[in-house]
Structures are given as C-alpha cells and as structure tokens.
C-alpha positions in Angstrom: -124.8 4.9 9.3 -126.8 7.1 7.1 -125.9 6.4 3.4 -125.0 9.6 1.7 -127.2 10.3 -1.6 -125.8 12.1 -4.5 -128.5 14.0 -6.3 -128.7 13.9 -10.0 -128.5 17.1 -12.4 -132.4 17.1 -12.4 -132.2 17.7 -8.8 -130.1 20.8 -9.1 -132.7 22.6 -11.1 -134.0 24.7 -8.2 -130.7 25.8 -7.4 -130.0 26.8 -10.9 -133.1 28.9 -10.8 -132.3 30.5 -7.6 -129.1 31.4 -9.1 -130.5 32.9 -12.2 -133.0 35.0 -10.4 -130.2 36.4 -8.1 -128.0 37.2 -11.3 -131.0 39.0 -12.8 -131.6 41.0 -9.5 -128.0 41.9 -9.3 -127.9 43.2 -13.1 -131.1 45.3 -12.3 -129.3 47.3 -9.8 -126.8 48.6 -12.4 -128.9 51.6 -13.5 -127.6 54.8 -15.1 -129.2 58.2 -15.2 -131.1 59.0 -18.4 -131.7 62.6 -18.9 -134.6 63.9 -20.9 -133.9 64.4 -24.8 -134.8 67.6 -26.5 -137.6 65.9 -28.3 -139.1 64.7 -24.9 -138.9 68.2 -23.4 -140.6 69.9 -26.7 -143.4 67.3 -26.4 -143.7 67.8 -22.6 -143.8 71.6 -23.1 -146.5 71.2 -25.9 -148.6 68.9 -23.9 -148.5 71.3 -20.7 -149.2 74.4 -22.8 -152.3 72.7 -24.3 -153.4 71.5 -21.0 -152.8 75.0 -19.4 -155.6 76.6 -21.4 -157.8 73.7 -22.2 -161.6 73.8 -21.5 -161.9 77.4 -20.5 -164.9 79.5 -21.4 -164.1 82.0 -23.9 -164.0 85.8 -23.5 -167.3 87.2 -25.3 -167.6 90.6 -23.6 -165.8 93.2 -21.6 -164.6 91.7 -18.2 -165.4 93.4 -15.0 -163.9 93.1 -11.8 -166.0 90.2 -10.5 -165.6 88.3 -13.8 -161.9 88.7 -13.5 -161.9 87.5 -10.0 -164.3 84.4 -11.1 -161.9 83.4 -14.0 -158.9 83.7 -11.6 -160.6 81.4 -8.8 -161.6 79.0 -11.7 -158.7 78.7 -13.9 -155.6 80.1 -12.0 -152.7 77.4 -11.8 -151.9 78.2 -8.3 -155.4 77.7 -7.0 -155.9 74.3 -8.9 -152.6 73.4 -7.4 -153.9 74.2 -3.9 -157.2 72.4 -4.9 -155.1 69.2 -5.7 -153.2 69.3 -2.7 -156.4 69.3 -0.7 -157.6 66.3 -2.8 -154.2 64.5 -1.8 -154.8 64.9 1.7 -158.2 63.6 1.6 -156.9 60.7 -0.1 -154.2 60.3 2.4 -156.8 60.4 5.0 -158.7 57.6 3.6 -155.5 55.6 3.3 -154.7 56.4 6.9 -158.2 55.2 8.0 -157.3 51.7 6.7 -154.6 51.1 9.4 -157.3 51.2 12.2 -158.6 47.9 10.6 -157.3 44.4 11.8 -154.9 42.7 9.3 -156.2 40.0 7.3 -153.2 38.1 5.9 -153.4 35.4 3.3 -150.4 33.3 2.5 -149.8 30.3 0.2 -146.6 28.7 -1.0 -144.8 25.8 -2.1 -141.4 24.5 -0.9 -139.2 21.6 -2.3 -135.8 19.9 -1.7 -133.7 17.6 -3.4 -133.5 14.8 -0.8 -135.3 13.7 2.1 -135.4 15.6 5.5 -134.4 12.8 7.7 -133.0 12.5 11.3 -132.1 9.8 13.7 -131.4 9.8 17.5 -128.3 9.1 19.8 -128.3 7.7 23.2 -126.8 10.1 25.7 -125.6 7.4 27.9 -123.8 5.0 25.6 -123.4 7.4 22.5 -124.9 4.9 20.1 -127.6 5.5 17.6 -130.9 4.6 19.3 -133.2 4.8 16.3 -132.7 4.4 12.4 -133.0 7.4 10.2 -136.7 8.4 9.5 -138.6 11.2 7.9 -141.9 13.0 8.7 -141.9 15.5 5.7 -142.5 15.2 2.3 -139.8 16.6 -0.2 -142.5 18.8 -1.8 -144.9 20.6 0.4 -147.8 23.0 -0.2 -149.0 25.5 2.5 -151.7 28.0 3.2 -153.0 30.0 5.8 -155.5 32.9 6.5 -154.9 34.7 9.7 -156.7 37.8 11.3 -154.7 39.7 13.6 -155.1 42.8 15.6 -152.4 44.7 17.7 -153.8 47.0 20.3 -150.9 49.4 20.3 -150.8 49.5 16.5 -154.5 50.5 16.7 -153.9 53.3 18.9 -150.9 54.7 17.2 -153.0 54.5 13.9 -156.0 56.3 15.6 -153.8 59.2 16.6 -152.2 59.3 12.9 -155.5 59.2 11.4 -156.7 62.2 13.5 -153.4 63.9 12.6 -154.2 63.4 8.9 -157.7 64.8 9.4 -156.2 67.9 11.0 -153.8 68.0 8.0 -157.0 67.9 5.6 -158.4 70.9 7.5 -155.1 72.6 7.2 -154.7 72.2 3.4 -158.2 73.7 3.3 -157.0 76.7 5.1 -153.9 77.0 2.8 -156.3 76.8 -0.3 -158.3 79.6 1.3 -155.1 81.6 1.8 -154.0 81.0 -2.0 -157.5 82.2 -3.0 -157.5 85.2 -1.1 -154.0 86.1 -2.3 -155.1 85.6 -6.0 -158.3 87.7 -5.5 -155.8 90.5 -3.9 -153.5 90.3 -6.9 -156.5 90.3 -9.4 -158.0 93.5 -7.7 -154.8 95.3 -7.8 -154.0 94.3 -11.5 -157.7 94.7 -12.6 -157.5 98.5 -11.5 -154.3 99.1 -13.1 -155.3 97.7 -16.3 -158.7 99.2 -16.5 -157.6 102.7 -15.6 -154.8 102.1 -18.1 -157.2 101.0 -20.8 -159.3 104.3 -20.1 -156.2 106.5 -20.1 -154.6 104.8 -23.3 -156.4 107.2 -26.0 -155.2 110.3 -24.0 -151.7 109.1 -23.9 -151.4 108.2 -27.5 -152.9 111.5 -28.4 -150.3 113.6 -26.3 -147.6 111.3 -27.6 -148.5 111.9 -31.0 -148.8 115.7 -30.5 -145.3 115.9 -28.7 -143.7 113.9 -31.3 -145.2 116.1 -34.2 -143.8 119.2 -32.0 -140.6 117.7 -31.7 -140.2 117.1 -35.4 -141.2 120.9 -35.9 -138.7 121.9 -33.4 -136.0 120.1 -35.2 -136.9 121.7 -38.5 -136.8 125.3 -36.6 -133.1 124.5 -35.6 -132.3 123.4 -39.1 -133.8 126.6 -40.8 -132.1 128.6 -37.7 -135.3 130.3 -37.0 -134.5 130.5 -33.5 -131.1 131.0 -31.7 -129.4 127.7 -31.2 -129.6 127.6 -27.4 -133.4 128.5 -27.6 -133.9 125.9 -30.2 -131.9 123.1 -28.1 -133.8 124.0 -25.0 -137.0 123.7 -26.9 -136.1 120.2 -28.0 -134.8 119.3 -24.7 -138.3 120.3 -23.0 -140.1 118.3 -25.8 -137.8 115.1 -25.5 -138.5 115.1 -21.6 -142.1 115.2 -22.4 -142.0 112.3 -24.8 -139.9 110.2 -22.5 -142.5 110.8 -19.6 -145.4 109.7 -22.0 -143.5 106.8 -23.4 -142.9 105.5 -20.0 -146.6 105.8 -19.2 -147.4 104.0 -22.5 -145.2 101.2 -21.7 -146.6 100.9 -18.1 -150.2 100.6 -19.4 -149.2 98.0 -22.2 -148.1 95.7 -19.4 -150.9 96.1 -17.0 -153.1 94.0 -19.1 -150.4 91.2 -19.7 -150.3 90.9 -15.9 -154.2 90.6 -15.4 -154.2 87.9 -18.2 -151.8 85.8 -16.5 -153.8 85.9 -13.3 -156.7 84.9 -15.0 -154.8 82.2 -17.0 -155.5 83.6 -20.3 -153.1 83.0 -23.1 -150.6 85.9 -23.4 -151.8 86.8 -26.9 -155.5 87.0 -25.9 -157.1 90.1 -26.9 -159.9 91.2 -24.2 -161.5 94.5 -23.2 -162.2 95.5 -19.6 -165.3 97.4 -18.3 -163.7 100.9 -18.1 -165.0 103.0 -15.0 -165.9 106.4 -15.7 -164.7 109.5 -13.6 -167.9 109.4 -11.7 -167.4 105.9 -10.9 -163.9 106.5 -9.3 -165.2 107.1 -5.7 -163.5 105.7 -2.4 -165.1 102.6 -1.3 -166.9 102.6 1.9 -165.4 100.5 4.9 -168.3 99.1 6.9 -166.3 97.8 10.0 -164.5 99.6 12.7 -161.0 98.6 13.5 -162.2 96.7 16.5 -164.3 94.3 14.6 -161.7 93.7 12.1 -159.4 92.7 14.7 -161.9 90.3 16.3 -162.7 88.7 12.9 -159.0 88.3 11.9 -158.2 86.4 15.3 -160.6 83.6 14.2 -161.1 83.8 10.5 -157.6 84.1 9.1 -156.7 80.9 7.5 -153.0 81.0 8.7 -154.3 81.2 12.4 -156.7 78.2 11.7 -153.9 76.1 10.3 -151.6 76.8 13.1 -154.3 75.6 15.5 -154.6 72.4 13.6 -150.8 72.2 13.8 -151.1 72.6 17.5 -153.7 69.7 17.5 -151.3 67.6 15.9 -148.6 68.6 18.3 -150.9 67.2 21.2 -151.5 64.1 19.2 -148.0 63.4 18.5 -147.4 63.6 22.2 -149.9 61.1 23.0 -148.8 58.7 20.2 -145.2 58.9 21.7 -146.5 58.2 25.1 -148.6 55.3 23.9 -145.4 53.7 22.2 -144.1 53.2 25.7 -147.1 50.8 26.7 -147.1 47.1 26.4 -148.5 45.7 23.2 -151.1 43.1 22.9 -151.8 40.9 19.7 -154.9 39.0 19.2 -155.0 36.6 16.3 -157.2 33.9 14.8 -156.5 31.9 11.5 -157.2 28.8 9.4 -154.3 26.8 8.1 -153.5 24.1 5.5 -150.4 22.0 5.1 -150.2 19.1 2.4 -147.6 17.1 4.3 -148.8 13.4 3.9 -147.2 12.5 7.3 -149.3 15.0 9.4 -152.5 13.6 10.9 -154.6 16.9 10.5 -154.0 18.7 7.2 -156.3 21.5 8.3 -156.6 23.3 11.5 -157.6 26.5 13.0 -155.7 28.4 15.8 -156.0 31.4 18.0 -154.1 33.2 20.7 -153.0 36.4 22.3 -149.5 37.7 23.0 -148.3 40.5 25.1 -144.9 42.1 24.8 -143.3 45.2 26.7 -139.9 46.7 26.4 -139.4 47.4 30.0 -136.6 50.0 29.2 -139.4 52.3 27.9 -140.1 53.1 31.6 -136.8 54.9 31.7 -137.7 56.8 28.6 -141.0 58.2 30.0 -139.6 61.3 31.6 -137.9 62.4 28.3 -140.9 61.7 26.3 -143.2 63.4 28.7 -140.7 66.5 28.7 -140.5 66.6 24.9 -144.3 66.5 24.5 -144.7 69.4 26.8 -142.2 71.4 25.1 -143.9 70.5 21.7 -147.2 71.7 22.9 -145.8 74.8 24.4 -144.0 75.7 21.1 -147.2 75.2 19.1 -148.9 77.5 21.6 -146.4 80.1 21.4 -146.2 79.9 17.6 -150.2 80.5 17.5 -149.9 83.4 19.9 -147.0 85.1 17.9 -149.0 84.5 14.7 -152.1 86.1 16.3 -149.9 89.1 17.2 -148.5 89.4 13.7 -152.3 89.2 12.3 -153.3 92.0 14.6 -150.4 93.9 13.3 -151.4 93.3 9.7 -154.9 94.4 10.2 -153.6 97.7 12.0 -151.2 98.3 9.2 -153.8 97.8 6.3 -156.1 100.1 8.3 -153.6 102.9 8.3 -152.7 102.3 4.7 -156.4 102.3 3.6 -156.8 105.8 5.3 -153.6 107.1 3.7 -154.6 105.8 0.4 -157.9 107.3 0.9 -156.3 110.7 1.6 -153.9 110.3 -1.3 -156.6 109.6 -3.8 -158.7 112.6 -2.7 -155.7 114.9 -3.1 -154.7 113.4 -6.6 -158.4 113.8 -7.6 -158.4 117.4 -6.7 -155.0 118.0 -8.5 -156.3 116.3 -11.6 -159.3 118.6 -11.6 -157.1 121.7 -11.3 -154.8 120.4 -14.1 -157.8 119.6 -16.4 -158.8 123.5 -16.0 -155.1 124.5 -16.6 -155.3 122.6 -19.9 -158.6 124.1 -20.9 -157.1 127.8 -20.4 -153.8 126.8 -22.0 -155.8 125.5 -25.1 -157.7 128.7 -25.3 -154.7 130.6 -25.1 -152.9 128.7 -27.9 -155.9 129.2 -30.1 -155.5 133.2 -29.6 -151.7 132.9 -30.0 -150.9 133.8 -26.4 -149.2 130.5 -25.6 -146.5 128.7 -27.5 -147.1 125.1 -28.8 -144.5 123.8 -26.4 -146.5 124.9 -23.5 -149.5 123.3 -24.8 -147.8 120.1 -25.0 -146.3 120.4 -21.9 -149.6 121.2 -20.1 -151.3 118.1 -22.0 -148.4 115.9 -20.9 -148.9 117.2 -17.4 -152.5 116.6 -17.5 -152.0 113.0 -18.6 -149.6 112.5 -15.9 -152.0 113.9 -13.4 -154.9 111.8 -14.7 -152.4 108.7 -14.3 -151.5 109.6 -10.8 -155.1 109.9 -9.8 -156.0 106.6 -11.3 -152.9 104.9 -10.0 -153.9 106.4 -6.5 -157.5 104.9 -7.1 -156.0 101.5 -7.9 -153.8 101.8 -4.8 -156.9 102.7 -2.9 -158.8 99.6 -4.1 -155.7 97.4 -3.2 -155.6 98.9 0.4 -159.4 98.3 0.5 -158.9 94.7 -0.6 -156.0 94.1 1.9 -158.1 95.0 4.8 -160.5 92.4 4.1 -157.8 89.9 3.3 -156.0 90.8 6.8 -159.3 90.1 8.6 -159.7 86.9 7.1 -163.1 87.7 5.2 -163.3 85.3 2.3 -164.0 86.7 -1.2 -166.2 83.7 -2.0 -169.1 82.6 -0.3 -169.1 79.1 1.4 -171.8 77.7 -0.9 -171.8 78.1 -4.8 -174.8 77.6 -7.0 -172.5 76.4 -9.9 -169.1 76.7 -11.1 -169.5 78.5 -14.4 -167.6 81.9 -14.7 -171.0 83.9 -14.7 -172.3 82.1 -11.6 -168.9 82.7 -9.8 -169.0 86.3 -10.7 -172.4 86.8 -9.5 -171.5 85.0 -6.1 -168.4 87.2 -5.9 -170.5 90.3 -6.5 -173.2 89.4 -3.8 -170.3 88.6 -1.2 -168.7 91.9 -2.0 -171.8 93.8 -1.6 -172.5 92.1 1.6 -169.1 93.1 3.1 -169.6 96.5 1.8 -172.7 96.7 3.6 -171.4 95.2 6.9 -173.6 92.1 6.6 -171.2 89.7 7.9 -171.3 89.9 11.8 -168.0 89.8 13.6 -167.5 86.8 16.0 -167.9 87.1 19.9 -168.9 91.1 19.6 -170.8 91.1 22.7 -167.8 89.7 24.7 -165.3 92.0 22.9 -167.7 95.1 23.9 -167.7 94.1 27.5 -163.7 93.7 27.5 -163.7 97.2 26.0 -165.8 98.7 28.6 -163.7 96.8 31.3 -160.5 98.4 29.8 -161.8 102.0 28.6 -158.2 103.4 28.7 -156.3 100.6 27.3 -155.4 100.8 23.4 -157.7 99.0 21.1 -155.3 96.2 20.3 -154.8 95.3 24.1 -158.4 95.1 24.5 -158.7 92.8 21.7 -156.1 90.5 23.0 -157.7 90.4 26.5 -161.0 89.3 24.9 -159.4 86.8 22.6 -157.1 85.2 24.9 -160.0 84.8 27.5 -162.3 83.2 25.1 -160.3 81.9 22.3 -156.9 81.1 24.0 -157.7 77.4 24.6 -160.2 76.9 21.7 -159.5 74.0 19.6 -159.8 74.1 15.8 -163.1 72.4 15.7 -164.6 75.3 17.8 -162.9 77.6 15.2 -164.7 75.8 12.4 -167.9 75.9 14.3 -167.5 79.7 14.7 -167.0 79.9 10.9 -170.2 77.8 9.9 -172.5 78.6 12.6 -175.8 79.9 10.9 -176.1 82.6 13.7 -173.0 84.4 12.3 -174.4 84.4 8.8 
C-alpha cells in the first residue's frame, strides 16, 4: 500500500500564491466608468488648440488663389487626417506581411508540486500489485524549447490578406486624393467669394453711410413736417429697404473671409488680405477639353472609381481565401528542446515532423462558398459600373453648369456696366438738382447690388470651372513636388493649373475613343464613351489604372 503523505505548511505556499493571484484578477474586473473632469477637458482643449495652429508659416503678404490652395493642402486638418489614415494603412500592411513568415516560438517555464509523482502497477489477471510505487519525474522541473513551424494553409490565407491590405493602402491614397480635391474646390469657391467681397467692401460701406445719412435727414424732415406725412413715411420706407439690402450684403462679405480662413486652418482672428482682382481680370476661364475627353478622363482618373476597383480586387481575394480554407492544412515544424528532469537520459533533444489535417465536412460547403464568391464579385462589378455611370453623369452636369454659369456671368457683367452708367447719369442729375437724394441713394444701392451680383456670378463660374476638373478626376496637385513649403506648393499648383488651362494633360486612350465615336456616329456622346470604356477598361485591374496614371507617355 502507498503511504499517504501529508504536506506541511511550507508546501502549501504555491497554492496560496495561486489563490492570491486569482483574487487580484477578480478584483481587477470590478472597473467603474470614469468620466472626464472639467479640468481634464479644459487642458485637452487648450492642448488641441495649440497643436491645431502650431508650426504654420505666417502670412506676410496678400494671399492669391494658388497660395490659398497651398495653405489648405498643407495645413487643413481634414487633409492631414486623410494623410494619417494612409500612413496607418501602410503600417497595417507592414504588420500583415509578418503573417507570411514561419512562426518561431520560444518557451521556458518552471513547474513544481508538493509531493512526488509516483505510480504502481496492478496485475490484470490476479488484481494484485505487481510493482511497488516508483517515480520518474522530479518534483521541480524546468523546461525550454525553441520551435520553428510553418502552416501552409495559414501562409496562403496570410498571403491573400496581405494582398488585400496592399489594396487598402492604394484605396486610402485615393481617398486622400478625393479629400484634397474637395478641399481645393471649397477653397476655390470661398476664395473668389472673399476676394470679390474684399474688393466690394469700400463701395458697400460708402453706400451704406450715404443711405444712413439720408435716412437721418428723412426723419428730420418728418419731424419738421416739411413733407406730407405719407410722403415722408414712403421716403423713409424706401431708405430703410435700401439700408436693409446693404446691411445684408455687408454681413455676407464679413463672413466670406472667415470661411476661407477656416479652410486654410488659420486662427479665426487672423487678419489677412487677399489679392483683389481688377474688373479687367474678371474674365471667363477657358476650358481646354471637350466633353468627350473629360468623360474619358473621369472613367480612369476619378479617385472613387479607382477606390472601387481596389475594393473589387479585394472581393476576388476574399473569395480565394474562402476557398483556400476548405483545403487540407499541412504543418511543418522543427525545434530544439530541454528538460531538467534528472530521470531522463537525454535532457536535450531536437525534433521535426509534419502534420496534415482536413475537415472533410468542408467538401459539403464548397458549392455555397463558390456561389457566395461569385455573388460577391458580381456585386463589386455592378457597384463599379454604377459608380462609373454616376461619374459620367457628374461630368455632364458639371459641363452644363459651367456653360450656364458662363452665360449668367456675361449677362451680369453687362447689367453691371449698364447700372454703372445709370449711376453716373443720376449723380450728374443730382448735382444739377434734377434728381432727389433718395434717387441717388437708390441708384447707388442698385449699382452695389449689380456689382455684387456680377462678382457672385463670377465666383460661381470659377466654382463651376473647378467642378469640371474635379468631376474629371484631374488632380490640382502634380504627382511630384520639389518641396513642401507654402511658396513651393503654390508654384506647383500654379503650374499645374496653367497646364490644365492649356490642355497639356492628354486624355487616356484617346485614339480608341475616337474610333468608337466614328463607329457609332449617331449615338449620344455618353453612349460612345461607354462603348469604348467597357471594351477597353471593363476588365482592367487597378494596377493597370495606376499604370495609366503614371505612364510617362501620358504626361
């Protein structure tokens, strides 16, 4: 019989330690929510405000359109956020690449018990004990091993995952392009609103001062009863309507620069001046590309289309990874081991082997997985086609809006010229006492409003002009920059804008598109673009789209 051994108090120490660690773990689970205190929120707000405007080049001169765009590209927080998202995807790609490597696992440990691990044998025939209790293991053991293993199935799945992450990096870059294009378009609109507002500000202030002075005289006339009460009230009503219109215009002009300052990430209280255009500079911009070329460029240059193409790539990779999971897995391993057990003859040894496993029930799941993969790929293709159709629509809408804005600007410009002539004639008549002061104030106000309408129509024309390039996917920034200062960015934006205005960026696949247009002379322009693009781009992968973008022949 085996004699039962009662361990002493010292031998219960490991058990007490384990119970103590368990109690600590259970107490750590009792976590209560801790809301931010007011002091923490104030400190965080102060730190964020400081970092929002740190390390920015000061404004030392009047800002033109190129410099406003450069400041927005460099300092706008939305653009910086998109850039950080792209950097995060790059880091995730590096992290995902390590999953392709074999696993090298090192382990070491200690194990002890409070008595000996002993055993005996019993005869199956007689039921008697055949061997006395014996042990082959020390009470305290130390072990260590270093094992290199490689699972072929995990490698394949990791490979597809890394490829998918690489596509996500490219998609993040396209999202950054889209953010920059949106910011540039907003800056273009806000700049012309603010620049024309700054140019019109003195006229508005002068007309507003004259209207308020005339309103004071009208009230004095009413008090002195120099006019009939009805005539005096009508006179004041006309002046009040004039003052209200001028104050509305003045309020709009005051907020225009604030919106532009926000886009350039300037502090709200920053005082800056804009390069004010003269009347001779208010000319309709020239559009160097026909509608067919803009449609062709939009089909391959729009960041949304490229991003969707990368998503379609990932749909294919996801299907392949799902099919790969149905295959048998093979694991290869080799390692070195150590065990401190004094009863073993070899305390150090090396081992190697291979293991194959396969869930045979996966065979039944193959048809469902295959159908799901086909549906996923078909959905990605249809989503890309729908997006391309939306892109074509946006190009055509932007084209129509540009020409409509051009007509409105020309009409507003002509009305402003006529109104300026009326103002000159009215001022001459007032000087010769042929017209009343109210008529002069009313005519001056109408001139200010006509000038404001002309300037606003010009700002809308510039916005429509930029919307065409945004719809076509033409980047406002060149692909390579010499530096990252505001001056260098402004020069690069200016050169790129000049190249777009002169039509130096060649549309992709121009020859094939012309052939398609000749083959379908009676079809609408959109239909011809679709025939060409579906025949040549429908099965293109995103790598080919990038190749089109970076090909030297296209530059």
